[in-house]
C-alpha positions as CSV (number, residue, x, y, z in Angstrom):
1,M,-1.5,7.7,-0.7
2,T,0.2,10.8,0.1
3,G,1.8,12.8,-2.4
4,V,3.9,11.4,-5.5
5,P,5.4,7.9,-4.9
6,H,9.5,8.0,-5.1
7,C,10.4,5.9,-8.0
8,D,13.5,4.7,-9.7
9,G,13.0,3.2,-13.4
10,T,9.8,4.9,-14.0
11,E,8.0,8.1,-13.4
12,P,5.0,8.7,-11.9
13,T,2.4,10.6,-13.7
14,S,-1.3,11.5,-13.4
15,L,-4.3,9.7,-15.1
16,A,-7.9,10.6,-15.0
17,D,-10.2,8.0,-12.9
18,R,-13.0,6.3,-15.0
19,M,-15.4,6.5,-12.3
20,T,-15.2,9.9,-10.8
21,G,-13.3,12.0,-13.5
22,F,-10.6,13.1,-11.1
23,E,-6.6,12.9,-12.0
24,R,-4.8,10.6,-9.8
25,V,-1.3,9.4,-9.3
26,A,-0.5,6.7,-11.8
27,I,2.8,4.5,-11.9
28,P,3.8,3.5,-15.5
29,L,4.9,-0.4,-15.5
30,R,8.7,-0.6,-16.6
31,R,11.1,-3.1,-16.4
32,D,13.0,-3.2,-13.2
33,F,11.2,-0.2,-11.5
34,T,11.2,0.5,-7.6
35,C,8.5,2.9,-6.2
36,T,8.0,3.9,-2.4
37,L,4.2,4.6,-2.0
38,T,3.5,6.4,1.4
39,I,0.0,6.0,3.0
40,R,-1.3,8.1,6.0
41,V,-3.1,6.7,8.6
42,L,-4.8,9.4,11.1
43,N,-7.3,8.7,14.0
44,Q,-10.2,11.2,13.7
45,G,-12.0,9.5,16.5
46,D,-12.2,10.1,20.4
47,R,-10.6,6.6,21.1
48,D,-7.3,4.9,21.0
49,V,-7.2,2.3,18.1
50,H,-4.7,-0.7,17.1
51,L,-3.3,-0.7,13.8
52,G,-3.3,-4.6,12.7
53,D,-2.5,-6.2,9.4
54,V,-1.9,-4.3,6.1
55,T,-3.2,-6.2,3.3
56,V,-2.4,-5.0,-0.3
57,P,-4.7,-7.2,-2.6
58,V,-3.3,-9.0,-5.5
59,S,0.4,-8.0,-5.1
60,G,1.9,-10.7,-2.8
61,P,4.3,-13.5,-3.7
62,R,2.0,-15.5,-5.5
63,A,0.0,-12.9,-7.3
64,G,-0.2,-12.8,-11.2
65,S,0.3,-8.8,-11.6
66,S,3.4,-7.1,-13.1
67,F,4.3,-5.6,-9.7
68,E,4.8,-7.0,-6.0
69,V,4.5,-5.5,-2.6
70,T,7.8,-6.4,-0.8
71,H,7.9,-4.3,2.3
72,I,5.0,-2.8,4.2
73,G,6.0,-0.1,6.9
74,G,9.6,-1.5,6.9
75,I,8.7,-5.2,7.2
76,A,9.2,-7.6,4.4
77,V,6.2,-9.4,2.9
78,P,6.7,-13.2,3.8
79,A,7.6,-15.5,1.0
80,G,4.7,-18.0,0.4
81,D,1.6,-18.7,-1.5
82,A,-0.2,-15.8,-0.8
83,V,-1.6,-13.6,-3.5
84,E,-2.4,-10.8,-1.1
85,A,0.6,-8.8,0.4
86,V,0.1,-9.0,4.3
87,A,2.4,-7.3,7.1
88,P,1.5,-7.1,10.6
89,L,1.6,-3.5,11.5
90,D,0.8,-3.7,15.1
91,L,0.8,-0.1,16.2
92,A,-1.3,1.8,18.9
93,L,-2.7,5.1,17.4
94,A,-4.1,7.9,19.6
95,P,-6.9,10.2,18.9
96,G,-5.6,12.9,16.7
97,N,-2.3,11.1,15.6
98,E,-1.4,10.1,12.8
99,H,1.3,7.3,11.2
100,L,3.0,7.0,8.1
101,V,3.3,3.7,6.2
102,D,5.9,3.0,3.3
103,L,5.0,0.6,0.8
104,R,7.8,-0.8,-1.5
105,V,6.7,-2.0,-4.7
106,V,8.7,-3.5,-7.3
107,F,8.6,-4.9,-10.8
108,R,7.8,-8.8,-11.3
109,P,9.2,-9.8,-14.2
110,D,7.1,-13.1,-14.3
111,G,3.6,-11.1,-14.2
112,C,1.1,-10.0,-16.6
113,I,1.6,-7.1,-18.0
114,E,0.2,-4.9,-21.2
115,K,1.8,-2.6,-23.2
116,E,0.3,0.6,-21.7
117,A,0.2,-0.8,-18.0
118,W,-0.4,1.4,-15.1
119,I,-0.8,0.3,-11.3
120,S,-3.1,1.0,-8.8
121,V,-2.3,0.2,-5.1
122,Q,-5.2,0.2,-2.6
123,P,-4.3,-1.3,0.7
124,E,-6.5,-2.4,3.5
125,I,-5.5,-1.9,7.2
126,A,-7.4,-3.5,10.2
127,L,-8.1,-1.8,12.7
128,A,-9.6,-2.1,16.3
129,A,-10.9,0.3,18.9
130,S,-9.0,-0.1,22.4
131,S,-11.4,-0.9,25.1
132,P,-11.8,1.9,27.5
133,I,-10.5,1.7,30.8
134,M,-12.8,1.1,33.7
135,A,-12.5,3.0,37.0
């Protein structure tokens, strides 16, 4: 994730990671909040790559969490029975190039929530190396 998320209805803060002890951005869950998180994808290799589906675990339409990812890279996450939020990015990325992907996160009123709840969003992006051109 790049920088601090832009939020309405809650104020991002920092929280010590229990595993590493390092501070990380935390978003306190508040009723009716919305946030935009930006993820930076950088191709540090020497081949073109294809960015496929972006998957955010436990944040789809049928997840029980107290937040939901509604858009990935400007693409609406399809309604349905999925626990994961998935959207096809379908983008080529040349060596040395980067692409920013915005995630739109909203409050889910029927989700599980504790008094002092925070969210941690860890998306997964499917990558595939493009085939080399044969001469």
